[in-house]
DRENGU-998542 format. One record per residue (C-alpha): residue in three letters; z, x, y. Coordinates in Angstrom, 3 decimals, m for minus. Layout:
{site "ALA" {Z X Y}}
...
This chain:
{site "MET" {m57.872 41.904 139.100}}
{site "GLN" {m56.605 45.171 140.995}}
{site "LEU" {m53.585 45.059 143.368}}
{site "ASP" {m55.908 45.556 146.415}}
{site "ASP" {m57.691 42.214 145.745}}
{site "VAL" {m54.500 39.750 145.420}}
{site "ARG" {m54.169 39.681 149.455}}
{site "GLN" {m57.924 38.994 149.813}}
{site "THR" {m57.854 36.185 147.167}}
{site "PHE" {m54.339 34.880 148.863}}
{site "GLU" {m55.984 34.800 152.345}}
{site "SER" {m58.960 33.090 151.158}}
{site "LEU" {m57.352 30.459 149.263}}
{site "ILE" {m55.447 29.542 152.480}}
{site "ALA" {m58.170 29.262 154.245}}
{site "GLU" {m60.150 26.881 151.960}}
{site "VAL" {m56.903 24.771 151.479}}
{site "GLU" {m56.551 24.721 155.487}}
{site "LYS" {m59.861 22.529 155.427}}
{site "VAL" {m57.959 19.603 154.217}}
{site "ILE" {m54.255 20.499 154.775}}
{site "VAL" {m53.525 20.390 158.797}}
{site "GLY" {m50.463 22.707 159.587}}
{site "GLN" {m47.771 22.972 156.848}}
{site "ALA" {m48.390 26.459 156.920}}
{site "GLU" {m44.896 27.453 154.893}}
{site "LEU" {m45.941 24.490 152.185}}
{site "VAL" {m49.291 25.771 151.563}}
{site "GLU" {m48.224 29.581 151.355}}
{site "ALA" {m45.254 28.489 148.868}}
{site "ALA" {m47.579 26.800 146.766}}
{site "LEU" {m49.882 29.597 146.375}}
{site "LEU" {m46.956 32.067 146.182}}
{site "ALA" {m45.859 29.841 143.362}}
{site "LEU" {m49.082 29.842 141.553}}
{site "PHE" {m49.576 33.232 141.457}}
{site "CYS" {m45.838 33.714 140.271}}
{site "GLU" {m46.485 31.094 137.661}}
{site "GLY" {m43.257 29.005 139.190}}
{site "SER" {m42.942 25.307 139.641}}
{site "VAL" {m42.343 23.935 143.060}}
{site "LEU" {m40.159 20.878 144.006}}
{site "VAL" {m41.668 19.436 147.421}}
{site "GLU" {m39.388 17.019 149.300}}
{site "GLY" {m40.125 14.925 152.280}}
{site "ALA" {m40.758 11.574 153.391}}
{site "PRO" {m44.136 9.456 151.826}}
{site "GLY" {m47.268 10.191 153.744}}
{site "LEU" {m47.005 13.564 154.611}}
{site "GLY" {m49.601 15.182 152.428}}
{site "LYS" {m47.580 16.385 149.339}}
{site "THR" {m49.897 14.798 146.638}}
{site "LEU" {m53.085 16.136 148.590}}
{site "LEU" {m51.880 19.214 148.267}}
{site "ALA" {m51.572 19.426 144.718}}
{site "ASN" {m55.190 17.941 144.384}}
{site "THR" {m56.699 20.193 146.797}}
{site "LEU" {m55.243 23.383 144.834}}
{site "ALA" {m56.241 22.033 141.752}}
{site "ARG" {m60.100 22.261 142.910}}
{site "VAL" {m59.755 25.406 144.926}}
{site "THR" {m58.594 27.310 141.352}}
{site "SER" {m60.642 25.697 139.244}}
{site "CYS" {m57.373 24.456 136.999}}
{site "GLU" {m57.092 21.623 134.514}}
{site "PHE" {m55.170 18.978 136.793}}
{site "GLN" {m52.849 15.968 135.730}}
{site "ARG" {m51.045 13.674 137.510}}
{site "VAL" {m48.115 11.868 136.412}}
{site "GLN" {m46.634 8.743 138.426}}
{site "PHE" {m42.990 8.951 137.667}}
{site "THR" {m41.600 5.565 137.539}}
{site "PRO" {m37.978 3.745 136.401}}
{site "ASP" {m39.800 2.968 133.108}}
{site "LEU" {m41.799 6.060 132.446}}
{site "MET" {m40.571 7.506 128.694}}
{site "PRO" {m40.122 11.136 127.876}}
{site "SER" {m42.910 10.793 125.384}}
{site "ASP" {m45.372 9.673 128.454}}
{site "LEU" {m45.045 13.219 129.460}}
{site "THR" {m45.072 15.343 126.317}}
{site "GLY" {m47.158 13.057 123.988}}
{site "HIS" {m46.245 12.038 120.517}}
{site "SER" {m47.606 11.846 116.933}}
{site "ILE" {m49.196 9.312 115.455}}
{site "PHE" {m50.278 8.278 111.939}}
{site "ASP" {m53.883 9.053 110.961}}
{site "MET" {m54.760 6.486 108.231}}
{site "ARG" {m57.767 8.549 107.178}}
{site "GLU" {m55.645 11.906 106.679}}
{site "SER" {m52.549 9.783 105.580}}
{site "ALA" {m50.530 12.499 107.803}}
{site "LEU" {m49.018 12.577 111.408}}
{site "ARG" {m51.271 13.904 114.136}}
{site "PHE" {m49.975 15.219 117.637}}
{site "GLN" {m51.387 13.458 120.701}}
{site "PRO" {m50.880 15.677 123.496}}
{site "GLY" {m49.446 14.216 126.803}}
{site "PRO" {m50.677 14.949 130.545}}
{site "VAL" {m48.046 17.781 130.215}}
{site "PHE" {m50.748 19.777 128.379}}
{site "THR" {m52.735 21.203 131.581}}
{site "ASN" {m52.496 24.010 134.152}}
{site "LEU" {m51.352 22.311 136.941}}
{site "LEU" {m48.935 19.154 136.616}}
{site "LEU" {m48.243 16.823 139.629}}
{site "ALA" {m45.044 14.966 138.735}}
{site "ASP" {m45.399 12.655 141.393}}
{site "GLU" {m41.911 11.475 143.209}}
{site "VAL" {m40.159 12.866 140.159}}
{site "ASN" {m36.505 11.199 141.356}}
{site "ARG" {m37.610 7.675 140.610}}
{site "SER" {m37.490 8.275 137.205}}
{site "PRO" {m34.172 8.300 135.407}}
{site "PRO" {m32.450 11.724 134.511}}
{site "LYS" {m33.444 10.997 130.775}}
{site "THR" {m37.513 11.309 131.677}}
{site "GLN" {m36.761 14.189 134.398}}
{site "SER" {m35.027 16.018 131.500}}
{site "ALA" {m38.312 16.008 129.557}}
{site "LEU" {m39.950 18.701 131.763}}
{site "LEU" {m36.857 21.212 130.802}}
{site "GLU" {m38.104 22.754 128.284}}
{site "ALA" {m42.255 22.832 129.362}}
{site "MET" {m40.868 24.251 132.804}}
{site "GLN" {m38.711 27.010 131.624}}
{site "GLU" {m40.519 27.909 128.193}}
{site "ARG" {m43.859 26.952 128.563}}
{site "GLN" {m43.616 24.722 125.363}}
{site "VAL" {m42.909 21.514 124.362}}
{site "THR" {m41.262 20.566 120.832}}
{site "ILE" {m42.149 17.002 119.338}}
{site "ASP" {m40.788 16.283 115.512}}
{site "GLY" {m39.365 20.018 115.262}}
{site "LYS" {m42.819 21.196 115.496}}
{site "THR" {m43.426 23.462 118.686}}
{site "HIS" {m46.588 23.310 121.005}}
{site "ARG" {m47.406 25.927 123.204}}
{site "LEU" {m48.688 25.033 126.886}}
{site "PRO" {m51.839 26.576 128.571}}
{site "ASP" {m51.585 29.343 130.753}}
{site "PRO" {m51.157 29.087 133.334}}
{site "PHE" {m49.005 26.138 133.698}}
{site "LEU" {m46.724 25.150 136.401}}
{site "VAL" {m45.375 22.006 138.207}}
{site "ILE" {m45.542 20.767 141.326}}
{site "ALA" {m43.018 17.746 141.512}}
{site "THR" {m42.633 15.707 145.041}}
{site "GLN" {m39.515 13.622 145.856}}
{site "ASN" {m38.873 11.532 148.691}}
{site "PRO" {m35.185 12.305 150.064}}
{site "ILE" {m32.147 10.866 147.801}}
{site "GLU" {m30.886 8.666 150.407}}
{site "HIS" {m33.801 6.635 150.019}}
{site "GLU" {m33.653 3.402 148.042}}
{site "GLY" {m34.465 3.471 144.263}}
{site "THR" {m34.153 7.384 143.638}}
{site "TYR" {m32.378 9.196 141.346}}
{site "PRO" {m30.930 12.872 141.721}}
{site "LEU" {m32.501 15.154 139.605}}
{site "PRO" {m30.198 16.934 136.797}}
{site "GLU" {m28.568 20.185 138.239}}
{site "ALA" {m30.246 22.137 135.157}}
{site "GLN" {m33.658 20.872 136.038}}
{site "ILE" {m33.122 21.690 139.624}}
{site "ASP" {m32.476 24.930 138.682}}
{site "ARG" {m35.725 25.283 136.919}}
{site "PHE" {m37.812 25.425 139.849}}
{site "LEU" {m38.563 28.529 141.613}}
{site "PHE" {m39.293 26.989 145.189}}
{site "LYS" {m37.775 23.785 146.916}}
{site "ILE" {m39.978 23.038 150.086}}
{site "LEU" {m39.059 20.555 152.429}}
{site "VAL" {m41.843 19.259 154.302}}
{site "GLY" {m41.585 17.198 157.623}}
{site "TYR" {m43.670 15.410 160.202}}
{site "PRO" {m46.500 17.314 162.080}}
{site "SER" {m46.700 17.920 165.643}}
{site "ALA" {m48.654 15.709 167.803}}
{site "GLU" {m51.410 18.277 168.144}}
{site "GLU" {m51.878 18.518 164.301}}
{site "GLU" {m51.482 14.576 163.684}}
{site "THR" {m54.416 14.358 166.182}}
{site "GLU" {m56.660 16.864 164.307}}
{site "ILE" {m55.847 14.763 161.104}}
{site "LEU" {m57.135 11.734 162.764}}
{site "ALA" {m59.976 13.689 164.328}}
{site "ARG" {m60.963 15.031 160.706}}
{site "LEU" {m60.871 11.467 159.523}}
{site "VAL" {m63.166 10.103 161.882}}
{site "SER" {m65.755 12.932 161.362}}
{site "GLY" {m65.793 11.882 157.959}}
{site "ARG" {m63.550 13.713 156.114}}
{site "ASP" {m61.326 11.306 154.401}}
{site "PRO" {m58.357 12.510 152.210}}
{site "ARG" {m58.995 9.888 149.608}}
{site "HIS" {m62.312 11.618 148.810}}
{site "LEU" {m61.840 15.712 148.809}}
{site "GLU" {m65.596 15.918 147.925}}
{site "THR" {m65.917 15.228 151.662}}
{site "TYR" {m64.436 18.108 152.490}}
{site "GLU" {m66.739 20.272 150.543}}
{site "LEU" {m64.331 22.710 148.811}}
{site "GLU" {m65.138 25.650 146.967}}
{site "PRO" {m63.277 27.294 144.266}}
{site "ILE" {m62.241 30.543 144.817}}
{site "VAL" {m60.485 31.631 141.458}}
{site "GLY" {m59.964 30.414 137.736}}
{site "PRO" {m57.053 30.026 135.740}}
{site "ALA" {m57.872 33.176 134.121}}
{site "ASP" {m57.759 35.103 137.571}}
{site "LEU" {m54.501 33.521 138.337}}
{site "VAL" {m53.301 35.299 134.863}}
{site "ALA" {m54.741 38.412 136.327}}
{site "ILE" {m52.995 38.369 139.780}}
{site "ARG" {m49.590 37.355 137.495}}
{site "GLU" {m50.123 40.996 135.815}}
{site "ALA" {m51.751 42.705 138.574}}
{site "VAL" {m48.282 41.856 140.874}}
{site "ARG" {m46.008 43.767 138.198}}
{site "SER" {m47.030 46.902 139.648}}
{site "VAL" {m45.307 46.323 142.927}}
{site "VAL" {m42.184 48.673 143.430}}
{site "ILE" {m39.150 47.190 144.246}}
{site "GLU" {m36.573 49.833 144.832}}
{site "PRO" {m33.069 49.879 143.483}}
{site "SER" {m31.750 49.514 147.090}}
{site "ILE" {m33.913 46.113 147.483}}
{site "LEU" {m32.368 45.016 143.771}}
{site "SER" {m28.678 45.590 145.428}}
{site "TYR" {m29.820 43.977 148.481}}
{site "ILE" {m30.771 40.577 146.074}}
{site "THR" {m27.836 41.018 144.321}}
{site "ALA" {m25.399 40.850 147.208}}
{site "ILE" {m27.332 38.026 149.095}}
{site "VAL" {m27.075 35.843 145.673}}
{site "ARG" {m23.200 37.006 145.225}}
{site "ALA" {m22.456 35.981 148.680}}
{site "THR" {m23.595 32.194 148.108}}
{site "ARG" {m20.883 32.480 145.499}}
{site "GLU" {m18.230 33.293 148.259}}
{site "ASP" {m19.526 31.394 151.531}}
{site "GLU" {m16.815 28.857 152.477}}
{site "ALA" {m19.022 26.158 152.839}}
{site "VAL" {m20.577 26.467 149.093}}
{site "GLU" {m18.956 25.054 146.342}}
{site "PHE" {m21.300 26.378 143.320}}
{site "GLY" {m23.749 29.491 144.483}}
{site "ALA" {m26.671 30.545 142.945}}
{site "SER" {m26.937 31.695 139.239}}
{site "PRO" {m28.978 35.137 137.782}}
{site "ARG" {m31.800 32.965 137.549}}
{site "GLY" {m32.028 32.335 141.435}}
{site "SER" {m31.773 36.574 141.648}}
{site "ALA" {m34.622 36.914 139.240}}
{site "GLY" {m36.411 34.132 141.133}}
{site "ILE" {m36.077 35.875 144.599}}
{site "VAL" {m37.396 39.503 142.498}}
{site "ILE" {m40.123 37.697 140.996}}
{site "ALA" {m41.453 36.235 144.464}}
{site "ALA" {m40.915 39.045 146.496}}
{site "ARG" {m42.994 41.656 144.608}}
{site "THR" {m45.706 38.560 145.052}}
{site "LEU" {m44.997 38.108 148.730}}
{site "ALA" {m45.302 41.805 149.087}}
{site "ALA" {m48.936 41.920 147.351}}
{site "CYS" {m49.610 38.990 149.623}}
{site "ARG" {m48.878 40.597 152.520}}
{site "GLY" {m51.358 43.722 151.351}}
{site "ARG" {m48.141 46.082 150.216}}
{site "ASP" {m47.491 47.667 146.786}}
{site "PHE" {m43.571 47.539 147.283}}
{site "VAL" {m41.159 45.067 148.601}}
{site "VAL" {m39.236 45.596 151.936}}
{site "PRO" {m36.407 43.761 153.131}}
{site "ASP" {m38.249 41.295 155.394}}
{site "ASP" {m39.771 39.817 152.122}}
{site "VAL" {m36.556 39.100 150.798}}
{site "LYS" {m35.164 37.463 153.974}}
{site "GLU" {m38.663 35.206 153.755}}
{site "ILE" {m38.318 34.269 150.178}}
{site "ALA" {m34.813 33.710 149.896}}
{site "PRO" {m34.331 30.043 151.768}}
{site "LEU" {m37.430 28.743 149.465}}
{site "VAL" {m35.694 30.212 146.024}}
{site "LEU" {m31.826 29.377 147.541}}
{site "ARG" {m31.826 26.034 149.056}}
{site "HIS" {m31.743 23.663 145.882}}
{site "ARG" {m29.546 26.118 143.891}}
{site "LEU" {m26.398 25.539 146.244}}
{site "ILE" {m23.663 22.906 145.887}}
{site "LEU" {m21.972 22.329 149.336}}
{site "HIS" {m18.490 21.145 149.714}}
{site "PRO" {m18.229 17.710 150.727}}
{site "GLU" {m16.387 19.012 153.900}}
{site "ALA" {m18.947 21.414 154.983}}
{site "GLU" {m21.611 18.243 154.688}}
{site "ILE" {m19.626 16.068 156.597}}
{site "GLU" {m19.583 18.674 159.288}}
{site "GLY" {m23.354 18.602 159.335}}
{site "ILE" {m23.884 21.979 157.358}}
{site "ASP" {m26.603 21.952 155.029}}
{site "ALA" {m28.032 24.860 152.452}}
{site "ASP" {m30.651 26.298 154.900}}
{site "ALA" {m27.473 27.013 157.533}}
{site "ALA" {m25.471 28.404 154.625}}
{site "ILE" {m28.275 30.972 153.732}}
{site "ALA" {m29.138 31.868 157.198}}
{site "ARG" {m25.574 32.910 157.822}}
{site "ILE" {m25.249 34.692 154.539}}
{site "LEU" {m28.672 36.573 154.899}}
{site "ASP" {m27.392 37.585 158.937}}
{site "ALA" {m24.080 38.715 157.262}}
{site "VAL" {m25.462 40.756 154.350}}
{site "PRO" {m26.595 44.050 155.647}}
{site "ALA" {m30.284 45.133 154.533}}
{site "PRO" {m31.193 48.502 153.178}}
{site "ASN" {m31.725 51.020 156.385}}
{site "GLU" {m29.958 48.604 158.610}}
């Protein structure tokens, strides 16, 4: 796939997904960007806002192999990764792959399982492999996780381990639809398009797994000037110095901005990154990587507010 084709593919996928998802433009675009980057996504919002529906829709329009795991308090790590079973006929252990062996894994309500099970995703998300009984098994290419979670303050949830949170490329916050959008959702339901039955939307596959790999390769030709790299570095370093932030983003956050900004530039039809790409991507990449001082949280300052302040303070190239 050529770089010129990336924008057309991106726009075609958005149009197809929007047959199902009403509003939520940031959620849809960010999820598609993550697909192109092969970066996992953490989606946070109250139940019933279309998080699971989006993952199902993405799998259909990209022809990706899809698995869904409902995270519960009794879910075990081997329920995700798989396990070895003894084959009586061959008198040997045989590996039985778990649902993580897929292209698109939906980890639904990931914060309803305890940290031990949540951590089972760490190696898969970072290394694209799992190790069972000392043997490494590679995951399919592409592979990414879309994890949904309810807000932490809801009953029966567990905070995700910080090491796992850092493995997500984006964190997307999903809010309630507007009155007009909610009315449109109901109108589609009345017209016969039922989100419980995606076949009623007559979705068309736009790309396949091989195309997503080709897009990832094409994006690597997007030019990112040294001045933009310095700008990204300055933003991330500023997160470590902001008065509201106790712990800022790591170099993995810097790398995430680079990867996502190049992909965004390609999806906007450019072969080079501009400062606005960085500004648009930075909140998605950084909001889950900042740990705020308790005093700042008491004052009502959240990660997005701190990031906005940093983006205003750090001068962009050519400004």
